[in-house]
MARMAR-604059 format. One record per residue (C-alpha): residue number from 1; residue in three letters; chain; x, y, z. Coordinates in steps of 0.25 Angstrom, whole numbers, plus 5000, padded with zeros to 4 digits. Each point is the difference from the previous one (the first is absolute). Layout:
# residues N
R  timi  kelo  sero    px    py    pz
R   NUM   ALA     A     X     Y     Z
...
This chain:
# residues 591
R  timi  kelo  sero    px    py    pz
R     1   MET     A  5664  4593  5207
R     2   THR     A  4988  4997  5010
R     3   SER     A  4987  5009  5000
R     4   GLU     A  5003  5006  5012
R     5   GLN     A  5014  5003  4996
R     6   ILE     A  4993  5007  4985
R     7   ALA     A  4990  5007  5013
R     8   ALA     A  5012  5005  5008
R     9   PHE     A  5009  5006  4988
R    10   SER     A  4988  5006  4994
R    11   VAL     A  4995  5007  5013
R    12   ILE     A  5012  5005  5004
R    13   GLY     A  5003  5005  4984
R    14   LEU     A  4987  5008  5000
R    15   MET     A  5004  5006  5013
R    16   MET     A  5012  5006  4995
R    17   VAL     A  4994  5004  4987
R    18   ALA     A  4989  5007  5008
R    19   PHE     A  5012  5006  5010
R    20   ILE     A  5007  5005  4988
R    21   TRP     A  4986  5006  4993
R    22   GLU     A  4999  5008  5013
R    23   ARG     A  4984  5002  4998
R    24   PHE     A  4997  4996  5013
R    25   ARG     A  5007  5002  5012
R    26   TYR     A  5012  4990  5006
R    27   ASP     A  4990  4996  5010
R    28   VAL     A  4989  4997  4992
R    29   VAL     A  5007  4992  4992
R    30   ALA     A  5007  4992  5011
R    31   VAL     A  4986  4996  5006
R    32   VAL     A  4994  4999  4986
R    33   ALA     A  5011  4988  4998
R    34   LEU     A  4999  4994  5013
R    35   LEU     A  4984  4998  4997
R    36   ALA     A  5003  4994  4987
R    37   ALA     A  5010  4991  5004
R    38   VAL     A  4991  4996  5012
R    39   ALA     A  4990  4997  4989
R    40   VAL     A  5006  4992  4991
R    41   GLY     A  5006  4990  5011
R    42   ILE     A  5015  5005  5001
R    43   VAL     A  4998  5006  5014
R    44   PRO     A  4991  4992  5010
R    45   PHE     A  4991  5006  5006
R    46   ASP     A  5006  4999  5014
R    47   HIS     A  5014  5005  4996
R    48   ALA     A  4994  5013  4993
R    49   PHE     A  5002  5010  5010
R    50   GLU     A  5013  4994  5007
R    51   GLY     A  5008  5011  4994
R    52   PHE     A  4993  5011  5009
R    53   SER     A  5007  4992  5012
R    54   ASP     A  5015  4999  4992
R    55   ASP     A  5012  5006  5006
R    56   ILE     A  5002  5008  4987
R    57   VAL     A  4988  5008  5003
R    58   ILE     A  5003  5002  5014
R    59   ILE     A  5014  5003  4997
R    60   VAL     A  4994  5012  4989
R    61   GLY     A  4990  5005  5009
R    62   SER     A  5009  5003  5013
R    63   ALA     A  5012  5004  4990
R    64   LEU     A  4990  5011  4995
R    65   LEU     A  4996  5004  5013
R    66   VAL     A  5015  5000  5007
R    67   SER     A  5003  5010  4987
R    68   ALA     A  4988  5009  5004
R    69   ALA     A  5006  5000  5014
R    70   VAL     A  5011  5003  4997
R    71   ALA     A  4998  5010  4990
R    72   ARG     A  4991  5008  5009
R    73   SER     A  5010  5001  5011
R    74   GLY     A  5008  5010  4993
R    75   ILE     A  5012  4993  5002
R    76   MET     A  5004  4999  4986
R    77   GLU     A  4998  5014  4996
R    78   VAL     A  5012  5003  5013
R    79   ALA     A  5009  4989  4993
R    80   ILE     A  4998  5007  4985
R    81   GLN     A  5002  5012  5006
R    82   ARG     A  5013  4995  5008
R    83   TYR     A  5007  4991  4990
R    84   ALA     A  4996  5004  4986
R    85   PRO     A  4995  5014  5000
R    86   ASN     A  5005  5004  4987
R    87   VAL     A  4996  4989  4992
R    88   SER     A  4990  5007  4990
R    89   SER     A  5000  4993  4987
R    90   VAL     A  4990  4988  4997
R    91   ARG     A  5012  4991  4995
R    92   GLY     A  5009  5004  5013
R    93   GLN     A  4988  4997  5008
R    94   LEU     A  4997  4986  4994
R    95   ALA     A  5015  4996  4999
R    96   LEU     A  4999  5002  5015
R    97   LEU     A  4987  4993  5004
R    98   VAL     A  5005  4988  4991
R    99   ILE     A  5013  4998  5005
R   100   THR     A  4996  5002  5015
R   101   VAL     A  4987  4990  4998
R   102   THR     A  5010  4989  4992
R   103   VAL     A  5010  4999  5009
R   104   LEU     A  4991  5001  5013
R   105   SER     A  4994  4988  4993
R   106   ALA     A  5012  4991  5000
R   107   PHE     A  4998  4999  5016
R   108   VAL     A  4986  5003  5003
R   109   LYS     A  4988  4996  4995
R   110   ASN     A  4997  5006  4986
R   111   ILE     A  4986  5004  5004
R   112   GLY     A  5006  5008  5013
R   113   ALA     A  5011  5007  4992
R   114   LEU     A  4990  5004  4991
R   115   ALA     A  4989  5005  5011
R   116   ILE     A  5011  5010  5006
R   117   MET     A  5004  5006  4988
R   118   MET     A  4986  5002  4995
R   119   PRO     A  4997  5012  5007
R   120   ILE     A  5012  5008  4996
R   121   ALA     A  4996  4997  4985
R   122   PHE     A  4987  5007  5003
R   123   GLN     A  5008  5010  5005
R   124   PHE     A  5010  5003  4988
R   125   ALA     A  4987  4998  4991
R   126   ARG     A  4994  5011  5008
R   127   ARG     A  5013  5006  5001
R   128   SER     A  5002  5002  4984
R   129   GLY     A  4987  4999  4996
R   130   VAL     A  4999  4986  4993
R   131   SER     A  4990  4989  5002
R   132   PRO     A  5004  4991  5011
R   133   SER     A  5000  4988  4988
R   134   ARG     A  5014  5006  4995
R   135   PHE     A  5006  4994  5013
R   136   LEU     A  4993  4988  5005
R   137   MET     A  5000  4990  4990
R   138   PRO     A  5015  5001  4997
R   139   MET     A  5001  4999  5016
R   140   SER     A  4993  4987  5000
R   141   PHE     A  5008  4995  4988
R   142   GLY     A  5013  5004  5007
R   143   SER     A  4996  4994  5012
R   144   LEU     A  4996  4985  4992
R   145   LEU     A  5015  5002  4996
R   146   GLY     A  5007  5003  5014
R   147   GLY     A  4992  4988  5005
R   148   LEU     A  5009  4991  4991
R   149   MET     A  5012  5005  5004
R   150   THR     A  5001  4991  5014
R   151   GLN     A  4994  4987  5005
R   152   ILE     A  4990  5008  5010
R   153   GLY     A  4997  5009  4989
R   154   THR     A  4988  4993  4995
R   155   SER     A  4993  4987  5002
R   156   PRO     A  5003  4992  4987
R   157   ASN     A  5016  5002  5004
R   158   ILE     A  4996  4994  5014
R   159   ILE     A  4992  4989  4993
R   160   VAL     A  5010  4997  4989
R   161   SER     A  5012  4999  5010
R   162   ARG     A  4993  4990  5008
R   163   LEU     A  4997  4992  4985
R   164   ARG     A  5014  5001  4998
R   165   GLY     A  5004  4994  5014
R   166   GLU     A  4988  4988  4998
R   167   LEU     A  5008  4998  4986
R   168   THR     A  5014  5001  5000
R   169   GLY     A  5001  5000  5017
R   170   THR     A  5006  5016  5000
R   171   PRO     A  4989  5012  5000
R   172   PHE     A  5003  5012  4996
R   173   THR     A  5006  5009  5008
R   174   MET     A  4999  5014  5004
R   175   PHE     A  5007  5007  4989
R   176   ASP     A  5000  4989  4988
R   177   PHE     A  4988  5009  4995
R   178   THR     A  5008  5013  5000
R   179   PRO     A  5008  4999  4987
R   180   VAL     A  4989  4999  4991
R   181   GLY     A  4990  5008  5008
R   182   ALA     A  5009  5011  5003
R   183   ALA     A  5004  5000  4983
R   184   LEU     A  4983  5001  4999
R   185   SER     A  4998  5010  5009
R   186   LEU     A  5011  5008  4994
R   187   PHE     A  4995  4999  4986
R   188   GLY     A  4986  5001  5006
R   189   ILE     A  5002  5013  5007
R   190   LEU     A  5006  5006  4988
R   191   PHE     A  4989  4997  4991
R   192   LEU     A  4989  5004  5010
R   193   VAL     A  5006  5013  5002
R   194   VAL     A  5002  5003  4985
R   195   ALA     A  4986  4994  4995
R   196   TYR     A  4992  5004  5010
R   197   ARG     A  4993  5009  4989
R   198   LEU     A  4993  4988  4996
R   199   LEU     A  4991  4999  5009
R   200   PRO     A  4986  5009  4998
R   201   GLU     A  4998  5011  5010
R   202   ARG     A  4989  4994  5009
R   203   ASN     A  4990  5006  5010
R   204   ARG     A  4993  4991  5011
R   205   GLN     A  4989  4993  4994
R   206   THR     A  4991  5005  5010
R   207   ALA     A  5004  5014  5004
R   208   SER     A  5003  5004  5013
R   209   MET     A  4992  5010  5008
R   210   ASN     A  5012  5007  5001
R   211   GLU     A  5001  5002  4985
R   212   ALA     A  4986  5002  4999
R   213   ILE     A  5002  5013  5010
R   214   ASP     A  5010  5009  4997
R   215   ILE     A  5002  5012  5009
R   216   LYS     A  5013  5007  4999
R   217   ASN     A  5000  5013  5008
R   218   TYR     A  4997  4994  5014
R   219   LEU     A  5005  5011  5011
R   220   THR     A  5005  4994  5013
R   221   GLU     A  5006  5006  5012
R   222   ALA     A  5011  4993  5007
R   223   ARG     A  5010  5003  5010
R   224   VAL     A  5015  4998  5002
R   225   VAL     A  5002  4994  5013
R   226   GLU     A  5013  4998  5008
R   227   ASP     A  5006  4987  4995
R   228   SER     A  4993  5001  4985
R   229   GLU     A  5009  4997  4989
R   230   ALA     A  4995  5012  4994
R   231   ALA     A  5008  5010  5009
R   232   ASP     A  5011  5007  4995
R   233   MET     A  4997  4994  4986
R   234   THR     A  4998  5012  4989
R   235   VAL     A  4986  5001  4993
R   236   ARG     A  5004  4993  4988
R   237   GLU     A  5007  4989  5007
R   238   LEU     A  4987  4997  5007
R   239   ALA     A  4994  5000  4987
R   240   LYS     A  5006  4990  4992
R   241   THR     A  4995  4991  5010
R   242   ALA     A  4988  5002  4993
R   243   SER     A  5005  4998  4985
R   244   GLY     A  4994  5013  4996
R   245   GLU     A  4987  4997  5005
R   246   ALA     A  4998  5009  5011
R   247   MET     A  5005  5014  5003
R   248   VAL     A  5002  5007  5013
R   249   THR     A  4991  5013  4998
R   250   GLY     A  5002  5006  5014
R   251   ILE     A  5009  5000  5012
R   252   ILE     A  4995  5007  5015
R   253   ARG     A  5010  5002  5008
R   254   GLY     A  4997  5002  5015
R   255   GLU     A  4984  5000  4997
R   256   THR     A  5000  5013  4994
R   257   ARG     A  5011  5004  4991
R   258   ARG     A  5001  4994  4986
R   259   VAL     A  5012  4997  4992
R   260   THR     A  4999  5000  4985
R   261   PRO     A  5004  4985  4996
R   262   LEU     A  5010  5003  4992
R   263   PRO     A  5008  4986  4994
R   264   ASP     A  5012  5005  5009
R   265   VAL     A  4993  5001  5013
R   266   THR     A  5005  4993  5011
R   267   ILE     A  4987  4993  5008
R   268   LYS     A  5003  5001  5014
R   269   ALA     A  4992  4993  5013
R   270   GLY     A  4987  5005  5004
R   271   ASP     A  4997  5004  4985
R   272   VAL     A  4986  4999  4996
R   273   LEU     A  5000  4998  4985
R   274   LEU     A  4989  4999  4989
R   275   ILE     A  5002  4991  4990
R   276   GLU     A  4992  4996  4986
R   277   GLY     A  4998  4989  4992
R   278   ASN     A  4994  4986  4997
R   279   PRO     A  4996  4992  5012
R   280   GLU     A  5011  4989  4998
R   281   ALA     A  5011  5012  4998
R   282   LEU     A  4995  5006  5013
R   283   ASP     A  5002  4987  5007
R   284   ARG     A  5014  4998  4995
R   285   LEU     A  5004  5013  5004
R   286   VAL     A  4994  5001  5013
R   287   ALA     A  5004  4983  5003
R   288   GLN     A  5014  5004  4996
R   289   GLY     A  5002  5013  5005
R   290   GLY     A  4996  4995  5015
R   291   LEU     A  4989  5011  5000
R   292   GLN     A  4987  5001  5010
R   293   LEU     A  4987  5001  4993
R   294   SER     A  4987  5008  5008
R   295   LYS     A  5011  5003  5012
R   296   ASP     A  4999  4982  5002
R   297   ARG     A  4988  5002  5006
R   298   ARG     A  4993  4986  5001
R   299   PRO     A  4985  5000  4994
R   300   SER     A  4990  4997  5012
R   301   SER     A  4994  4987  5001
R   302   GLN     A  4994  4992  5012
R   303   ASP     A  5007  4987  4992
R   304   THR     A  5012  4998  5004
R   305   SER     A  5002  4992  4988
R   306   ALA     A  4994  5009  4990
R   307   GLU     A  5004  4999  4986
R   308   ILE     A  5005  5015  4998
R   309   GLY     A  5001  5003  4986
R   310   ALA     A  4997  5012  4989
R   311   ILE     A  4989  5002  4991
R   312   GLU     A  4998  5010  4989
R   313   ALA     A  4986  5009  4998
R   314   VAL     A  4995  5010  4993
R   315   VAL     A  4993  5012  5005
R   316   ALA     A  4986  5002  4997
R   317   GLN     A  4994  5012  4997
R   318   SER     A  4991  5000  5014
R   319   SER     A  5012  4994  5008
R   320   SER     A  5000  5006  5016
R   321   LEU     A  5015  5001  4995
R   322   THR     A  4999  5012  4989
R   323   GLY     A  5004  5013  5004
R   324   LEU     A  5008  4995  5014
R   325   SER     A  5015  4997  5000
R   326   ALA     A  5004  4985  5007
R   327   GLN     A  5006  5009  5013
R   328   ARG     A  4987  5007  5001
R   329   LEU     A  4990  4987  4999
R   330   GLY     A  5009  4993  5010
R   331   LEU     A  5000  4988  4993
R   332   TYR     A  5010  4992  5009
R   333   HIS     A  4993  5004  5013
R   334   ARG     A  4986  4999  4995
R   335   TRP     A  5000  4988  4990
R   336   GLY     A  5012  4994  5005
R   337   VAL     A  5006  5001  4984
R   338   ASN     A  5012  5007  4994
R   339   LEU     A  5000  5007  4989
R   340   LEU     A  5012  4995  4993
R   341   ALA     A  5000  5007  4986
R   342   ILE     A  4992  5008  4992
R   343   SER     A  4998  5002  4984
R   344   ARG     A  4995  5010  4991
R   345   ARG     A  4998  5000  4984
R   346   GLY     A  5008  5010  4995
R   347   GLN     A  5005  5007  5013
R   348   ARG     A  5014  4999  5009
R   349   PHE     A  4999  5003  5014
R   350   THR     A  5008  5010  5007
R   351   GLU     A  4994  5000  5015
R   352   ARG     A  5002  4989  5009
R   353   LEU     A  4990  4987  4999
R   354   GLY     A  4991  5003  5012
R   355   ASP     A  4998  5014  4995
R   356   VAL     A  4995  4997  4986
R   357   THR     A  4987  5003  4999
R   358   ILE     A  4992  4989  4993
R   359   GLN     A  4990  5002  4989
R   360   PRO     A  4991  4990  4992
R   361   GLY     A  5007  4990  4991
R   362   ASP     A  5013  5000  5009
R   363   VAL     A  5007  4986  5000
R   364   ILE     A  5004  4997  5015
R   365   VAL     A  5008  4990  5007
R   366   LEU     A  4994  4996  5013
R   367   GLN     A  5007  4991  5010
R   368   GLY     A  4993  4992  5011
R   369   ASP     A  4993  4985  5003
R   370   LEU     A  4996  4994  4988
R   371   LYS     A  4988  4996  5006
R   372   ARG     A  4995  5015  5004
R   373   LEU     A  5006  5009  4989
R   374   PRO     A  4987  4995  4989
R   375   ASP     A  4991  5005  5012
R   376   ILE     A  5008  5012  5003
R   377   LEU     A  5000  5003  4986
R   378   ARG     A  4986  5000  4998
R   379   GLN     A  4996  5008  5012
R   380   LEU     A  5011  5010  4995
R   381   GLY     A  4993  5000  4985
R   382   ALA     A  5013  4994  4992
R   383   LEU     A  4998  4991  4990
R   384   PRO     A  5011  4989  5002
R   385   LEU     A  5007  4995  4986
R   386   ALA     A  5002  4985  4997
R   387   GLU     A  5009  4994  5009
R   388   ARG     A  5015  4998  4997
R   389   SER     A  5012  4998  5008
R   390   LEU     A  5005  5014  5006
R   391   ARG     A  5013  4997  5007
R   392   LEU     A  5001  5016  5004
R   393   GLY     A  4999  4999  5015
R   394   SER     A  5001  4987  5002
R   395   VAL     A  5008  4991  5011
R   396   ARG     A  5013  4995  4995
R   397   ARG     A  5007  4987  5005
R   398   GLY     A  5015  5004  4996
R   399   LEU     A  5007  4986  4997
R   400   ILE     A  4991  4991  5004
R   401   PRO     A  4994  4997  4988
R   402   ILE     A  5014  4996  4994
R   403   ALA     A  5002  4993  5012
R   404   VAL     A  4989  4991  4998
R   405   LEU     A  5004  4997  4985
R   406   ALA     A  5015  4997  5005
R   407   LEU     A  4994  4990  5009
R   408   ALA     A  4991  4993  4990
R   409   MET     A  5011  4999  4991
R   410   GLY     A  5011  4997  5008
R   411   THR     A  4990  4988  5006
R   412   THR     A  4998  4996  4987
R   413   ALA     A  5015  5001  4997
R   414   PHE     A  5006  4991  5010
R   415   GLY     A  4988  4991  4998
R   416   LEU     A  4992  5003  5013
R   417   MET     A  4988  5001  4995
R   418   PRO     A  4993  4997  4983
R   419   VAL     A  4998  5013  4994
R   420   GLN     A  4985  5000  4999
R   421   ILE     A  5000  4999  5017
R   422   ALA     A  5011  5011  5001
R   423   PHE     A  4993  5010  4991
R   424   PHE     A  4987  4998  5004
R   425   ALA     A  5003  5002  5016
R   426   ALA     A  5008  5013  4995
R   427   ALA     A  4988  5003  4992
R   428   VAL     A  4991  5000  5013
R   429   ALA     A  5011  5006  5009
R   430   MET     A  4999  5013  4991
R   431   VAL     A  4987  5001  5003
R   432   LEU     A  5001  4996  5017
R   433   PHE     A  5010  5012  4997
R   434   LYS     A  4992  5010  4994
R   435   ILE     A  5010  5002  4991
R   436   ILE     A  4988  4997  4988
R   437   PRO     A  4986  5006  5007
R   438   LEU     A  4988  4988  4999
R   439   ARG     A  4993  5008  4989
R   440   GLU     A  5011  5000  4989
R   441   VAL     A  5004  4985  5003
R   442   TYR     A  4990  4994  4988
R   443   ASP     A  5003  5010  4992
R   444   ALA     A  5015  4997  5001
R   445   LEU     A  4997  4985  4996
R   446   ASP     A  4996  5002  4985
R   447   GLY     A  4988  4991  4999
R   448   PRO     A  5000  4997  4986
R   449   ILE     A  5015  4995  4999
R   450   LEU     A  4997  4990  5012
R   451   VAL     A  4988  4996  4992
R   452   MET     A  5007  4998  4987
R   453   LEU     A  5013  4991  5008
R   454   ALA     A  4989  4993  5008
R   455   ALA     A  4991  4996  4988
R   456   LEU     A  5011  4997  4991
R   457   ILE     A  5007  4990  5010
R   458   PRO     A  4992  4990  4998
R   459   VAL     A  5000  5001  4984
R   460   SER     A  5013  5000  4998
R   461   ASP     A  5002  4988  5009
R   462   SER     A  4991  4991  4990
R   463   LEU     A  5012  5001  4990
R   464   ARG     A  5006  4991  5010
R   465   THR     A  4988  4991  5005
R   466   THR     A  4995  4995  4987
R   467   GLY     A  5014  4997  4995
R   468   GLY     A  5003  5011  4992
R   469   THR     A  5015  5003  5005
R   470   GLU     A  5003  4985  4998
R   471   LEU     A  4996  5001  4985
R   472   ILE     A  5008  5012  4998
R   473   ALA     A  5013  4992  5007
R   474   SER     A  4998  4989  4992
R   475   GLY     A  5000  5008  4988
R   476   LEU     A  5012  5007  5004
R   477   GLU     A  5008  4988  5000
R   478   GLY     A  4997  4998  4986
R   479   LEU     A  5004  5012  4995
R   480   ALA     A  5014  5001  5008
R   481   GLN     A  5005  4987  4994
R   482   VAL     A  5002  5011  4987
R   483   LEU     A  5006  5011  5007
R   484   PRO     A  5015  5004  5003
R   485   SER     A  5004  5003  5015
R   486   TYR     A  4998  5013  5000
R   487   ALA     A  4985  5001  4993
R   488   ALA     A  4996  4986  5010
R   489   LEU     A  5004  5009  5012
R   490   GLY     A  4992  5013  4994
R   491   LEU     A  4988  4991  4998
R   492   ILE     A  5000  4996  5014
R   493   LEU     A  5000  5015  5004
R   494   VAL     A  4990  5004  4992
R   495   VAL     A  4990  4990  5003
R   496   ALA     A  5004  5003  5014
R   497   MET     A  4997  5014  4997
R   498   ALA     A  4988  4997  4992
R   499   VAL     A  4992  4990  5012
R   500   THR     A  5003  5008  5011
R   501   PRO     A  4989  5009  4999
R   502   PHE     A  4990  4990  5001
R   503   LEU     A  5006  4990  5010
R   504   ASN     A  5009  5011  5009
R   505   ASN     A  5013  5001  5002
R   506   ALA     A  5003  4988  5011
R   507   ALA     A  4990  4992  4993
R   508   THR     A  5007  5001  4985
R   509   VAL     A  5015  4996  5007
R   510   LEU     A  4992  4987  5007
R   511   VAL     A  4993  4998  4986
R   512   MET     A  5013  5004  4991
R   513   ALA     A  5012  4996  5008
R   514   PRO     A  4999  4985  4998
R   515   ILE     A  4997  5000  4987
R   516   ALA     A  5012  5010  4997
R   517   ALA     A  5009  4989  5009
R   518   SER     A  4995  4989  4991
R   519   PHE     A  5000  5009  4988
R   520   ALA     A  5014  5002  5003
R   521   GLY     A  5005  4986  5003
R   522   GLY     A  4993  4995  4987
R   523   LEU     A  5008  5008  4992
R   524   GLY     A  5014  4998  5008
R   525   TYR     A  5000  5014  5007
R   526   ARG     A  5003  5003  5013
R   527   PRO     A  4987  5004  5008
R   528   GLU     A  5005  5014  5007
R   529   ALA     A  4999  5008  4989
R   530   PHE     A  4986  4994  4997
R   531   LEU     A  4996  5001  5015
R   532   MET     A  5003  5014  5000
R   533   ALA     A  4993  5004  4986
R   534   VAL     A  4987  4996  5008
R   535   ALA     A  5003  5009  5011
R   536   ILE     A  5003  5013  4990
R   537   GLY     A  4989  4997  4993
R   538   ALA     A  4990  4997  5010
R   539   GLY     A  5005  5015  5009
R   540   SER     A  4999  5007  4986
R   541   ASP     A  4985  5001  4996
R   542   PHE     A  5000  5013  4994
R   543   LEU     A  4990  4997  4990
R   544   THR     A  4987  5002  5011
R   545   PRO     A  4994  5005  5013
R   546   ILE     A  4998  4986  5005
R   547   GLY     A  5012  4993  5000
R   548   HIS     A  5007  5006  5011
R   549   GLN     A  4993  5008  5011
R   550   CYS     A  5010  5012  4997
R   551   ASN     A  4994  5002  4987
R   552   THR     A  4986  4998  5006
R   553   LEU     A  5002  5011  5011
R   554   VAL     A  5004  5011  4990
R   555   MET     A  4989  4998  4992
R   556   GLY     A  4990  5006  5007
R   557   PRO     A  5008  5012  5006
R   558   GLY     A  5005  5003  4986
R   559   GLY     A  4988  4998  4991
R   560   TYR     A  5004  4990  4992
R   561   ARG     A  4995  4991  4990
R   562   PHE     A  5001  4987  4998
R   563   GLY     A  5005  5002  4986
R   564   ASP     A  5011  5010  5005
R   565   TYR     A  5010  4990  5007
R   566   TRP     A  5005  4994  4987
R   567   LYS     A  5002  5013  4993
R   568   LEU     A  5011  5002  5009
R   569   GLY     A  5001  4985  5006
R   570   LEU     A  5003  4994  4985
R   571   PRO     A  5014  5006  4998
R   572   LEU     A  5003  4998  5013
R   573   SER     A  4997  4986  5000
R   574   ILE     A  5008  4999  4987
R   575   LEU     A  5012  5006  5006
R   576   VAL     A  4999  4992  5012
R   577   ILE     A  5002  4987  4990
R   578   LEU     A  5010  5007  4992
R   579   VAL     A  5009  5002  5013
R   580   SER     A  4997  4986  5007
R   581   VAL     A  5001  4990  4991
R   582   PRO     A  5016  5004  4998
R   583   MET     A  5002  5004  5014
R   584   LEU     A  4994  4986  5005
R   585   MET     A  5009  4992  4990
R   586   LEU     A  5011  5009  5005
R   587   VAL     A  4999  4998  5015
R   588   TRP     A  4994  4988  4998
R   589   PRO     A  5005  4989  4990
R   590   LEU     A  4992  4991  4992
R   591   HIS     A  5010  4989  5001
């Protein structure tokens, strides 16, 4: 072993210890490891920052933004309400999510399938009162398992198919992977649905402002227009769209007549509804009910391209709003802003929103031109709360985000465009169509995750550039001479699993597949089962967040730590080995 190989193994080994120790955040550990690798000479100066331009960083960052845009569009809340309104148990929700992601991943890029379903996972988590960490890692693992079922499901399958063609003249076909992949997916889904409790319940390591500001009793007012979904619904049916987190507290019919909002009362077109709840629940109820806020008055702005949004503010003691109602103040006519909601601690309002007399300490939500709102609040004597994402009163783009995502996945599935270009274009389209506001773009990107990825890519590659992978391969060939056939096959599978976090799955196949083929030939076996074992091992990184972009994608939103992955991933990896080896020997005989 050369001094460079010793240095590479040492840096990577110490980095893994630091990740598991969890004394420092993962991005800090990664950048220190990169500096150490540069310092000992295993990463050249001019290659140190190549990771920041790597395709994986682009794919993960774009997928995070696309997923945030899909979530913000509200289309997933509609899908849940329509197709899974009664799935209330955590296990039932998890089964639905994992099965859907697994099946989708067989035919589209697994990171795309995961991006589609992540917003639904967040909705289920809110509905059940659990952390999204209960759902996200099992979904990621399900997407990896699903990718094993078809030739186009994951990059290792495509590369292995090509290598078999070069070796034997006959490449693997589309569904050659299905028998073993489907068995793995079936057993994997059953395991994930039963064993999800092995995961600790985590919250995001950097809590969002939405979690820090917890105001649950906003009052807003919305009108039922002619083509509204809420027309002819009962109060109970409308409340279900908010999963019990918002309630109708009053119905005004014909401008003056009040109707008590009993659960069985039918809502009619033209009714004005007084609704109370937290901002997200109000937004879901208004969007899915097709209701209209603030008489649909667009906040005035001389700039036609102005970004319209909402800001929360606390009414100060000396505010000019004190003792007046929004109607008397003429907020819209004088200031060009709409009062969307108001909250007062310990009090439920019975009057209409415009008639509520504002008091010091009230929290109000004003809608207007985001560039002008801070100045307007200063003049009104209201103190803006720390900025957070508010969808209440925002413009919805309906099916546009789903169409953009479907187009991106379609172009990659048919080979028209590389995945990094397709997803980057999809992310840009989400911004251009104003599905996600510019001010929220960089929050969605999750900087610590991207920095960790970019720093680890050159560090991990040092194992290859120093000849460390060849050293591992030569050791394997010597060991395999004394092993029975099933153990030799299992050994290739285990090594491919172990190497993947440090090379990425495609590089693992390129390194391991020729070794596996020669390995099989030297032992007198046919190469197919060994090539398949490499593809399965390279596509089954369940032990770390760095071997596959799907695992990285869920790390930040799920609040996971580096050491959380092996708690669920290690038993799943053992299950994959136990199922794969006999299935490979059955489907692809060694002789």
